[in-house]
C-alpha positions in Angstrom: 19.1 -15.7 -0.7 16.4 -14.7 -2.9 14.4 -17.8 -4.4 15.0 -18.4 -8.4 11.4 -17.4 -8.9 11.9 -13.9 -7.7 15.4 -13.5 -9.6 13.1 -14.5 -12.6 11.1 -11.5 -12.1 13.8 -9.3 -11.2 15.2 -9.9 -14.9 11.2 -9.4 -16.1 10.3 -6.5 -14.3 14.0 -4.6 -15.4 12.4 -5.1 -19.0 9.1 -3.8 -18.2 10.5 -0.4 -16.2 11.6 0.5 -19.6 8.3 -0.2 -21.2 6.5 1.8 -18.5 8.3 4.3 -17.8 9.2 5.5 -21.0 5.6 6.1 -21.9 4.7 9.3 -20.7 0.9 9.4 -21.1 -0.6 8.4 -18.2 -3.8 7.3 -19.5 -1.7 4.7 -21.9 0.3 3.8 -18.7 -3.0 3.3 -17.3 -3.8 1.0 -20.2 -1.1 -1.6 -20.2 -0.9 -1.7 -16.9 -4.5 -3.1 -16.5 -4.6 -5.1 -19.4 -1.6 -6.9 -18.0 -3.7 -7.3 -15.0 -6.5 -8.9 -17.3 -3.2 -12.4 -17.3 -2.7 -12.7 -13.9 -3.6 -16.0 -12.0 -8.0 -16.5 -11.6 -8.4 -15.9 -8.2 -10.5 -18.9 -5.4 -13.8 -19.8 -6.3 -14.7 -19.6 -3.2 -13.8 -15.9 -2.8 -16.4 -13.1 -2.6 -15.8 -9.9 -4.8 -18.6 -7.2 -4.7 -18.4 -3.6 -6.1 -20.4 -1.1 -4.2 -19.7 2.8 -4.5 -19.2 4.6 -0.8 -19.6 7.6 -0.4 -19.2 8.2 -4.2 -15.8 6.3 -4.1 -15.9 3.3 -6.1 -15.1 0.6 -3.9 -14.1 -3.3 -4.2 -15.5 -5.5 -0.9 -13.3 -9.0 -0.6 -13.9 -11.7 1.4 -12.7 -15.2 1.8 -14.1 -18.1 3.3 -13.7 -18.3 6.8 -13.2 -14.3 7.2 -14.6 -12.7 9.8 -17.2 -10.0 8.4 -16.8 -7.2 11.4 -13.2 -7.5 10.7 -11.8 -5.3 7.9 -8.4 -4.2 6.1 -8.9 -0.7 4.4 -6.7 -1.4 1.5 -5.1 1.5 -0.7 -3.9 0.5 -3.7 -0.4 1.8 -5.0 1.0 2.9 -8.6 2.4 6.5 -8.0 -1.1 8.1 -7.4 -1.3 8.0 -11.1 -2.6 4.5 -11.9 -3.7 0.6 -10.7 -6.9 0.1 -9.3 -8.3 -2.4 -6.6 -10.5 -3.9 -9.3 -7.9 -5.0 -12.1 -4.0 -4.9 -10.8 -5.1 -5.4 -7.3 -7.3 -7.8 -7.0 -4.8 -10.6 -6.4 -3.4 -9.4 -3.2 -6.8 -8.3 -1.9 -7.8 -12.4 -1.8 -4.5 -13.4 -0.6 -4.6 -10.6 2.7 -8.1 -11.9 3.2 -7.6 -15.1 3.5 -4.6 -14.5 5.8 -5.8 -12.2 7.9 -9.3 -14.1 8.0 -10.9 -10.3 7.7 -13.2 -8.9 4.9 -11.2 -6.2 3.0 -12.5 -3.0 1.2 -9.9 -1.8 -1.3 -11.5 1.9 -3.1 -10.2 3.4 -5.8 -9.8 6.8 -5.2 -9.4 9.4 -7.6 -6.1 9.3 -9.3 -3.5 12.0 -10.8 -3.4 14.4 -12.4 -7.0 14.6 -13.1 -7.4 14.6 -9.5 -4.3 15.7 -7.3 -3.4 16.2 -3.9 -5.8 16.1 -1.0 -8.3 14.2 -3.6 -6.6 10.3 -2.6 -6.8 11.6 0.6 -10.4 12.9 1.2 -11.2 9.2 -0.5 -9.3 7.4 1.6 -11.0 9.2 4.9 -14.6 9.3 3.2 -14.4 5.4 3.2 -13.1 5.0 6.7 -15.7 7.7 8.2 -18.3 5.4 6.1 -17.1 2.4 8.1 -17.9 3.9 11.1 -21.1 5.2 10.7 -21.7 2.0 9.5 -21.3 0.1 12.8 -17.7 -1.4 12.6 -15.6 -0.3 15.5 -12.0 1.5 15.0 -10.8 -1.9 16.8 -11.7 -3.7 14.3 -9.8 -2.3 11.4 -6.6 -2.4 10.2 -5.1 0.2 7.1 -2.7 -1.6 4.9 -1.3 0.2 1.8 1.9 -0.6 -0.6 3.8 2.0 -2.4 2.0 5.2 -2.9 -1.4 3.4 -1.2 1.2 3.0 1.6 2.1 6.9 2.3 -1.4 6.9 2.1 -2.3 4.6 4.7 0.2 6.8 6.6 -0.9 10.0 5.7 -4.6 9.0 6.2 -4.0 8.2 9.9 -2.5 11.3 10.9 -5.6 12.5 8.9 -8.3 10.8 11.1 -6.0 11.9 14.3 -5.9 15.0 13.7 -9.6 15.2 12.9 -10.6 13.2 16.3 -12.1 10.0 14.6 -11.6 7.2 16.3 -8.0 5.5 15.3 -7.5 2.3 14.0 -6.2 -1.1 15.6 -2.8 -1.0 13.2 -1.4 0.3 9.8 0.8 -1.7 7.3 2.7 0.0 5.2 4.5 -2.2 1.8 7.6 -0.2 0.5 5.5 2.9 1.1 6.3 5.9 -0.3 6.7 8.6 2.8 8.7 11.2 1.6 7.1 13.4 -1.9 10.3 15.6 -1.2 12.6 12.8 -2.1 15.3 13.5 0.6 16.4 9.8 0.8 19.9 8.3 0.5 18.9 5.1 -0.8 17.2 7.3 -3.5 20.9 7.3 -5.0 22.4 4.4 -3.6 19.9 1.9 -4.6 19.1 3.6 -8.4 20.8 0.7 -9.9 19.3 -2.2 -7.4 15.8 -1.2 -7.8 14.7 -2.9 -11.0 10.9 -1.4 -11.1 11.2 2.5 -9.3 12.8 4.6 -11.4 14.2 6.8 -8.6 15.5 9.6 -10.6 12.4 10.1 -11.9 10.6 10.3 -8.5 10.7 14.4 -7.9 8.8 14.1 -11.3 6.2 11.8 -10.4 6.1 13.7 -7.2 4.9 16.8 -8.7 2.1 14.9 -10.8 0.7 14.2 -8.2 1.1 17.0 -5.7 0.5 19.9 -8.3 2.2 22.6 -6.3 1.4 21.3 -2.9 4.1 21.6 -0.2 6.3 18.2 -0.8 6.6 18.4 3.0 3.4 18.5 3.8 2.5 15.2 6.4 -0.5 14.0 4.8 0.8 13.8 0.9 4.3 13.1 3.1 3.8 11.2 6.8 7.8 11.1 7.1 7.3 14.8 7.5 4.4 14.2 10.2 4.5 14.0 14.5 3.4 10.0 14.7 2.5 10.9 18.3 -0.2 8.5 19.6 -0.4 6.7 16.7 -1.5 2.8 16.8 1.1 0.0 15.9 2.5 -0.5 12.5 4.5 -2.7 10.2 6.3 -2.1 7.2 8.0 -4.4 4.9 10.8 -2.8 2.7 13.2 -4.4 0.3 17.2 -3.4 0.8 17.5 -2.7 -2.9 14.6 -0.5 -3.2 15.0 3.0 -4.1 12.3 3.9 -1.2 14.5 1.8 1.4 15.0 4.9 3.5 11.3 6.5 3.4 10.5 3.2 5.1 13.4 3.3 7.4 12.8 6.7 8.9 9.8 6.5 9.1 10.0 3.6 11.2 12.5 5.6 13.5 10.1 8.7 14.2 7.4 5.7 15.5 9.7 4.4 17.4 11.1 7.6 18.7 7.9 8.6 19.6 7.0 5.5 21.4 4.8 3.9 18.6 5.2 0.3 18.4 6.6 -0.4 14.8 8.0 -4.1 13.2 10.0 -2.9 10.0 11.1 -6.2 8.6 14.2 -5.5 5.8 13.8 -8.3 3.4 17.0 -9.3 1.0 16.9 -9.4 -2.8 12.9 -8.5 -3.3 12.0 -6.1 -6.0 9.6 -3.2 -5.2 5.9 -4.7 -3.5 7.2 -8.6 -4.1 4.0 -8.8 -1.8 1.8 -8.4 -5.1 4.0 -11.1 -6.8 2.7 -13.9 -4.2 1.1 -15.7 -7.2 4.8 -16.3 -8.5 7.6 -16.0 -5.6 7.2 -17.9 -2.3 8.4 -14.7 -0.6 5.4 -13.3 -1.7 3.4 -15.4 0.3 5.1 -15.2 3.3 5.4 -11.8 3.2 1.3 -12.0 2.9 1.6 -14.1 5.6 3.5 -12.3 8.3 1.4 -9.7 7.8 -1.6 -11.4 8.2 -0.5 -12.8 11.2 0.1 -8.8 12.6 -3.2 -7.8 11.5 -4.7 -10.5 13.8 -2.9 -9.9 16.7 -4.6 -6.5 16.6 -7.9 -7.4 15.5 -8.8 -10.9 16.5 -6.2 -10.4 19.5 -4.5 -14.0 18.6 -2.1 -15.4 15.7 -3.7 -17.4 13.0 -2.6 -21.1 12.6 
């Protein structure tokens, strides 16, 4: 059963959904979302934030007290490939992940559509990963994590890394990942009224905003259509109420069929990417703790107590 905090936020998110997606101007949408993010609680004073341009890509470094500097979480933010930013909307989850995993986090502000459609975001994530390797970070000490569109980008990125012949990261994590830009999942219909944030009937239009005519079944854009053979272990968290539920369930089934270790967590009654609401709802904190434990197992070789 959901906490009362989660129930209250679902009501608030349903109202926000109407405001956000009735606005077709992507510039105004970005401005509204980034402005709302300024009202989030401030992070603890001992969290170190540092901005750096990596191969031309603006990135935010986040390091919690006690995080191991050579263990890295490469975080790819969500926002439909159109809005959100590591520097605004995602600062809270970034520092919490650094605490939970005891890793440094680097989060690129990859180029956004429609000004920069596919494959711009993929190119930027690959640039940052290659740069990490060039700086001497070991691939077995890197985990790629992403939420929503950033979750889809996570799985597209690891496919591209493998196909380029680059060394693979230790693991990946997807939070409510958008893995099928062809929008063929049954849950897009069955959860249309349950999902308090993502307008399932608007997903095809949103996908084309990013694809700009590219094939929606291109596996680097829609990793559901890729061959996951040989990919590293993954953890997927998704709510049973989401329109993107089947994007997770079907990807997990493909991973398992290919022999790739995959942990699929189905949560009851949570809004889309509830992990980003950890400052308000206890389920967000619990989910991030589980992610931290998963990352720790793969880069530290132990569970964090």
